C-alpha positions in Angstrom: -74.2 -108.6 80.4 -70.7 -109.2 82.0 -71.5 -113.0 82.1 -72.5 -113.0 78.4 -69.2 -111.3 77.5 -67.3 -113.7 79.7 -69.0 -116.7 78.1 -68.3 -115.3 74.6 -64.6 -114.9 75.5 -64.4 -118.4 76.8 -66.0 -119.7 73.6 -63.5 -117.7 71.6 -60.6 -119.1 73.5 -61.9 -122.6 73.1 -62.2 -122.1 69.4 -58.8 -120.5 69.3 -57.3 -123.6 70.9 -59.1 -125.8 68.3 -57.7 -123.5 65.6 -54.2 -124.4 66.6 -55.0 -128.0 65.8 -56.7 -127.4 62.5 -54.4 -124.8 61.1 -52.0 -127.5 59.8 -55.0 -128.8 57.8 -55.8 -125.5 56.3 -58.5 -124.6 58.8 -61.4 -126.3 56.8 -64.0 -125.3 59.4 -63.1 -121.6 59.4 -62.5 -121.7 63.2 -59.9 -119.0 63.0 -62.3 -116.5 61.4 -65.0 -117.5 63.8 -62.8 -116.8 66.8 -61.9 -113.4 65.5 -65.5 -112.6 64.9 -66.5 -113.5 68.5 -63.6 -111.6 70.0 -64.5 -108.5 67.9 -68.1 -108.7 69.3 -67.0 -109.1 73.0 -64.0 -106.7 73.3 -63.7 -103.0 72.7 -62.1 -102.0 69.3 -58.7 -100.4 69.8 -58.7 -96.8 68.7 -55.2 -95.8 69.8 -52.0 -95.5 67.7 -50.5 -98.4 66.0 -47.0 -99.2 64.7 -45.7 -101.8 62.2 -44.4 -105.1 63.5 -40.6 -105.5 63.0 -39.6 -106.8 59.6 -38.6 -110.5 59.3 -34.9 -110.9 58.5 -33.3 -114.1 57.3 -30.6 -115.6 59.5 -27.0 -115.1 58.2 -26.1 -118.3 56.4 -22.4 -117.4 56.0 -21.9 -117.7 59.8 -21.0 -121.4 59.7 -18.9 -121.6 62.8 -20.8 -122.3 66.1 -20.0 -122.4 69.8 -22.7 -123.4 72.3 -22.6 -122.4 76.0 -22.4 -125.2 78.5 -24.0 -123.0 81.1 -26.9 -121.3 79.4 -29.1 -121.4 76.3 -26.7 -119.2 74.3 -24.9 -119.8 70.9 -22.4 -117.7 69.1 -22.2 -118.2 65.3 -19.4 -116.7 63.3 -18.1 -116.3 59.7 -15.3 -118.7 58.8 -12.8 -115.9 59.0 -13.3 -115.5 62.8 -10.6 -117.1 64.9 -11.4 -119.4 67.8 -10.2 -117.0 70.5 -12.6 -114.3 69.3 -15.4 -116.8 69.3 -14.6 -117.8 72.9 -14.2 -114.2 74.1 -17.6 -113.4 72.6 -19.2 -116.4 74.3 -17.7 -115.4 77.7 -19.0 -111.8 77.3 -22.4 -113.2 76.3 -22.7 -115.5 79.3 -21.7 -112.7 81.7 -24.3 -110.4 80.1 -27.1 -113.0 80.3 -26.2 -113.8 84.0 -26.1 -110.1 85.1 -29.3 -109.2 83.4 -31.0 -112.2 84.8 -29.8 -111.1 88.3 -31.3 -107.7 87.6 -34.7 -109.2 86.9 -34.9 -108.8 83.2 -36.7 -111.5 81.2 -34.8 -113.5 78.6 -35.6 -113.2 74.9 -38.3 -115.8 73.9 -37.3 -119.0 72.2 -36.8 -118.7 68.4 -38.1 -122.2 67.7 -34.7 -123.7 66.8 -34.2 -121.2 64.0 -30.5 -121.0 65.0 -30.2 -124.7 65.3 -31.6 -124.9 68.8 -33.7 -123.0 71.3 -30.7 -120.8 72.3 -30.4 -117.0 72.0 -28.1 -116.5 69.0 -25.3 -114.0 68.5 -23.8 -113.8 65.0 -20.3 -112.5 64.4 -20.8 -111.8 60.7 -20.3 -109.2 58.0 -23.5 -110.4 56.3 -25.7 -107.9 58.2 -25.0 -104.5 59.9 -24.6 -104.8 63.7 -27.9 -104.7 65.6 -30.9 -106.8 66.6 -33.2 -108.4 64.1 -36.6 -110.2 64.2 -37.6 -113.6 62.9 -41.3 -112.5 63.3 -43.9 -112.2 65.9 -44.7 -115.0 68.3 -48.4 -115.9 68.1 -48.4 -118.0 71.3 -47.5 -115.4 73.9 -49.9 -113.4 76.0 -48.1 -110.0 75.4 -46.7 -108.9 72.1 -43.3 -110.6 71.7 -40.9 -111.2 68.8 -38.3 -113.9 68.1 -35.0 -112.1 67.7 -31.3 -112.6 67.1 -28.2 -110.3 67.4 -25.5 -109.4 65.0 -22.0 -108.0 65.7 -19.2 -107.1 63.4 -16.5 -109.8 63.2 -13.9 -107.0 63.3 -14.9 -105.7 66.6 -11.7 -104.8 68.6 -11.1 -107.2 71.5 -11.0 -104.3 73.9 -14.6 -103.4 73.0 -15.9 -106.9 72.8 -17.4 -107.0 76.3 -19.4 -103.7 75.7 -20.4 -104.5 72.2 -21.6 -108.1 73.0 -23.5 -106.6 76.0 -25.1 -104.0 73.7 -26.0 -106.7 71.1 -27.7 -109.0 73.6 -29.5 -106.1 75.3 -30.8 -104.9 71.9 -32.1 -108.3 71.0 -33.7 -108.7 74.4 -35.6 -105.3 74.2 -36.8 -106.0 70.6 -38.1 -109.4 71.9 -39.7 -107.8 75.0 -41.6 -105.0 73.2 -41.5 -105.1 69.4 -43.9 -102.1 69.3 -41.5 -99.7 71.1 -39.6 -97.1 69.1 -36.1 -98.0 67.9 -34.8 -94.8 69.6 -36.0 -96.0 73.0 -34.4 -99.4 72.4 -31.1 -97.8 71.6 -31.3 -95.5 74.6 -32.0 -98.4 76.9 -29.4 -100.6 75.3 -26.8 -97.9 75.9 -27.9 -97.5 79.5 -27.9 -101.2 80.2 -24.4 -101.6 78.7 -23.2 -98.7 80.9 -24.7 -100.4 84.0 -23.0 -103.7 83.2 -19.6 -102.6 81.7 -19.1 -98.8 82.4 -19.4 -98.1 78.6 -22.4 -96.5 76.9 -22.4 -99.2 74.2 -20.0 -99.5 71.3 -19.9 -95.7 70.6 -19.9 -92.6 72.7 -23.5 -91.3 72.4 -23.5 -89.6 75.8 -20.4 -87.6 75.0 -22.1 -86.3 71.8 -25.4 -85.7 73.6 -23.6 -83.6 76.1 -21.7 -81.7 73.3 -25.1 -80.9 71.7 -27.5 -80.2 74.6 -30.1 -78.7 72.4 -31.1 -82.2 71.4 -34.1 -84.1 72.7 -33.6 -87.0 75.1 -34.9 -89.8 72.9 -36.2 -88.9 69.4 -33.5 -86.7 68.0 -31.0 -87.8 70.6 -27.4 -88.4 69.5 -26.6 -91.9 68.1 -30.1 -92.4 66.8 -31.5 -92.2 70.3 -28.6 -93.8 72.2 -27.8 -90.4 73.8 -31.0 -90.8 75.8 -29.0 -93.3 78.0 -28.1 -90.4 80.3 -31.8 -89.6 80.9 -32.3 -93.3 81.9 -29.2 -93.3 84.1 -30.6 -90.2 85.9 -34.0 -91.7 86.4 -32.5 -94.9 87.6 -30.4 -93.1 90.2 -33.3 -91.0 91.3 -36.1 -93.6 91.5 -34.5 -97.1 91.9 -35.6 -99.2 94.9 -33.1 -101.8 93.7 -30.4 -101.5 91.0 -32.0 -101.0 87.6 -35.5 -101.7 88.9 -37.2 -98.5 87.7 -36.3 -98.7 84.0 -37.0 -102.5 84.0 -40.5 -101.9 85.5 -41.2 -99.1 83.1 -40.5 -101.4 80.2 -42.9 -103.9 81.7 -45.5 -101.3 82.1 -45.3 -100.3 78.5 -45.9 -103.9 77.2 -49.2 -104.6 75.6 -51.1 -107.2 73.6 -52.5 -106.6 70.2 -55.7 -108.8 69.8 -57.1 -107.4 66.6 -56.4 -105.4 63.4 -53.1 -104.8 61.6 -50.0 -103.5 63.2 -49.1 -103.5 66.9 -50.7 -101.3 69.6 -48.2 -98.5 70.2 -49.7 -97.1 73.5 -48.6 -97.0 76.3 -45.2 -96.2 75.1 -42.0 -95.6 77.2 -42.7 -91.9 77.6 -46.3 -92.4 79.0 -45.1 -95.3 81.1 -42.3 -93.2 82.6 -44.6 -90.3 83.4 -47.0 -92.7 85.1 -44.3 -94.3 87.2 -42.7 -91.0 88.2 -46.0 -89.5 89.2 -46.9 -92.6 91.3 -43.7 -91.9 93.2 -45.0 -88.5 94.2 -42.6 -86.8 91.7 -43.3 -84.9 88.5 -41.7 -85.7 85.1 -41.1 -82.1 84.1 -39.3 -81.5 87.5 -37.0 -84.4 86.6 -36.3 -82.9 83.2 -35.5 -79.6 84.8 -33.3 -81.1 87.4 -31.3 -83.1 84.9 -30.9 -80.0 82.7 -29.1 -78.3 85.6 -27.1 -81.4 86.8 -25.6 -82.2 83.5 -23.8 -78.8 83.5 -21.6 -80.2 86.4 -20.2 -83.1 84.4 -16.5 -82.3 84.3 -17.0 -79.0 86.2 -17.8 -79.7 89.8 -19.4 -82.0 92.4 -22.8 -83.6 91.6 -25.4 -84.9 94.1 -26.6 -87.4 91.5 -24.6 -90.7 91.3 -25.2 -91.2 87.6 -24.1 -87.7 86.6 -21.0 -88.0 88.9 -20.0 -91.2 87.1 -20.1 -89.8 83.6 -16.7 -89.1 81.9 -15.5 -85.6 82.8 -14.7 -84.9 79.1 -18.5 -85.0 78.3 -19.1 -81.4 79.2 -22.1 -79.4 77.9 -20.8 -76.2 76.1 -21.6 -72.6 77.1 -24.3 -71.5 74.6 -23.6 -67.8 75.1 -21.7 -65.6 77.6 -23.0 -62.2 78.8 -20.3 -59.6 79.1 -22.2 -56.5 80.1 -25.3 -55.3 81.9 -28.0 -54.9 80.6 -27.6 -57.9 78.3 -29.8 -59.4 75.7 -29.1 -62.9 74.3 -30.9 -64.6 71.4 -30.6 -68.3 71.2 -27.9 -69.3 68.7 -30.1 -72.3 67.7 -33.6 -73.6 68.6 -34.0 -76.2 71.3 -35.7 -79.5 70.7 -38.2 -81.1 73.1 -36.4 -81.3 76.5 -33.2 -79.8 75.1 -31.4 -77.1 77.0 -29.1 -74.0 76.6 -26.5 -72.6 79.0 -25.8 -68.9 79.3 -23.2 -67.6 81.8 -22.2 -64.3 83.4 -19.1 -63.7 85.5 -19.0 -61.7 88.7 -17.1 -58.7 87.2 -20.0 -58.1 84.9 -22.6 -57.2 87.6 -19.9 -55.3 89.6 -21.1 -55.9 93.1 -24.7 -55.2 92.4 -26.7 -57.2 95.0 -29.8 -57.7 93.0 -30.4 -58.7 89.3 -33.5 -59.3 87.2 -33.8 -61.8 84.4 -36.5 -62.3 81.8 -37.1 -65.2 79.4 -39.2 -64.9 76.3 -39.7 -68.2 74.5 -41.4 -69.0 71.2 -45.0 -70.1 71.5 -46.2 -73.7 71.3 -44.2 -75.2 74.1 -43.6 -74.8 77.8 -40.4 -73.4 79.2 -38.2 -74.0 82.2 -36.0 -71.1 83.4 -33.4 -71.6 86.2 -30.6 -69.4 87.6 -27.7 -71.1 89.5 -25.1 -69.2 91.5 -21.7 -70.8 91.4 -18.7 -70.3 93.7 -15.0 -69.9 92.6 -14.7 -73.7 92.3 -17.8 -74.0 90.1 -19.9 -75.6 92.9 -23.5 -74.6 93.3 -24.4 -72.1 96.1 -28.1 -71.7 95.4 -30.6 -71.7 92.6 -33.9 -70.2 91.8 -36.4 -71.5 89.2 -39.4 -69.7 87.8 -42.7 -71.7 87.5 -42.9 -73.5 84.2 -44.5 -71.3 81.6 -48.0 -71.9 80.3 -49.7 -70.7 77.1 -47.8 -67.4 77.4 -44.1 -68.3 77.1 -42.6 -65.7 79.5 -40.7 -66.1 82.7 -39.1 -63.8 85.3 -36.4 -64.4 88.0 -35.5 -61.9 90.7 -31.9 -62.8 91.8 -30.3 -61.9 95.1 -26.5 -62.4 94.6 -24.7 -64.3 97.4 -21.3 -62.8 98.4 -19.5 -66.0 97.4 -21.0 -66.1 93.9 -18.4 -65.8 91.1 -20.5 -66.9 88.2 -24.2 -67.0 87.2 -25.5 -69.9 85.2 -28.9 -69.5 83.4 -30.4 -72.8 82.2 -33.2 -72.7 79.6 -35.1 -75.8 78.7 -37.8 -76.6 76.1 -40.4 -78.6 78.1 -42.5 -79.4 75.0 -46.2 -79.0 74.8 -46.9 -82.6 75.6 -45.1 -85.9 76.0 -42.9 -86.5 72.9 -43.6 -89.4 70.6 -40.4 -91.3 70.0 -41.8 -92.5 66.6 -42.3 -88.9 65.5 -39.4 -87.1 63.8 -40.9 -83.7 64.8 -39.0 -82.6 67.9 -40.8 -79.2 68.2 -37.8 -76.9 67.9 -38.3 -73.5 69.5 -36.0 -70.5 70.1 -35.8 -68.0 72.9 -34.3 -64.7 74.1 -32.9 -63.8 77.5 -32.5 -60.4 79.1 -30.6 -59.6 82.4 -30.4 -56.2 84.1 -29.8 -54.7 87.5 -32.7 -54.5 89.9 -31.6 -51.2 91.6 
């Protein structure tokens, strides 16, 4: 039986090759339909989720100026209002971006078939379209799903931001070309992370600052900046799991790529969440442990030393706020707002509240439908971590308990509560599974 299937596939491929020759003649022999029929007989039918292919967008015609790179297949197009210096600055930034991403092992966007006047990757400085990455359509000749793409940047981009914005534009076009089935929010998160890796800026905006200011948000779907705030999650994963600079995230994108052989729409599985979980577990780690660790580490941005290089490099102004402060014992705190999937809350208590009591007890009661992480961190007078204790992640019953033995040097207790979701989030789904919680702290003696 395997030989029969193999022969059928070979026949289908032969007919498919013949189809390429006869399509220009209108396929009078019906070879295309015959190939599809044989493939459907010999291969399993895809039953997983699908997503729509990116919409085709016409190239901006108003961008009549053109500058080609003498070093790489790159072209910058611009509106007539753009001056020559801006055109050259954009080209320099584009060349640097292409060279650095090539050195990191990222593939280049596929050829657009001369739609921009040549085989180059095209960047448009134009007001004809909003800034972003756009598709010319799917490429039918590639083994994996790929799209022809181009990038658009505002012609009024400030010169000081041109390097970061050009980097973000190229990265966005690259990711759309690399996996057109992946969610827009994942592309925006990865674009912001790549831009930070190359320029020190999280894209053209400040999505990580906003993500930190609103820690209840999810890491991708629901993240600040339409997903771009998830760049901090990718920076953390990269610092924790890289064998070489940027390798982990690059390889996860490769793992999530697929080929749609049949039917309408593109295969949407595996996606970046499932690929990330698989890669993390192959390393001997656990995804939820990574989520919990980052929930604690992000507290120290702007507040103290961090063992994680990515967290230590984030601007100190990007602090997570205190959700609630406990001022007496016993204390009961109810969440001021629900947490989204993988979102966190931060509750603090100062040393004068427990009044030299050596032992405390803390209880978490979360809403049903998700798992919960509950961590207590003891901080010294400089805000540095002394020790921490974490309860096991909750199961169907969303309750957790922590017995806390206070260290003599502890001057503040930090409680970190995180919504671990019930399953891997779907970045295409607007439902971020918001859940609330309450926290109780009392003396143990």
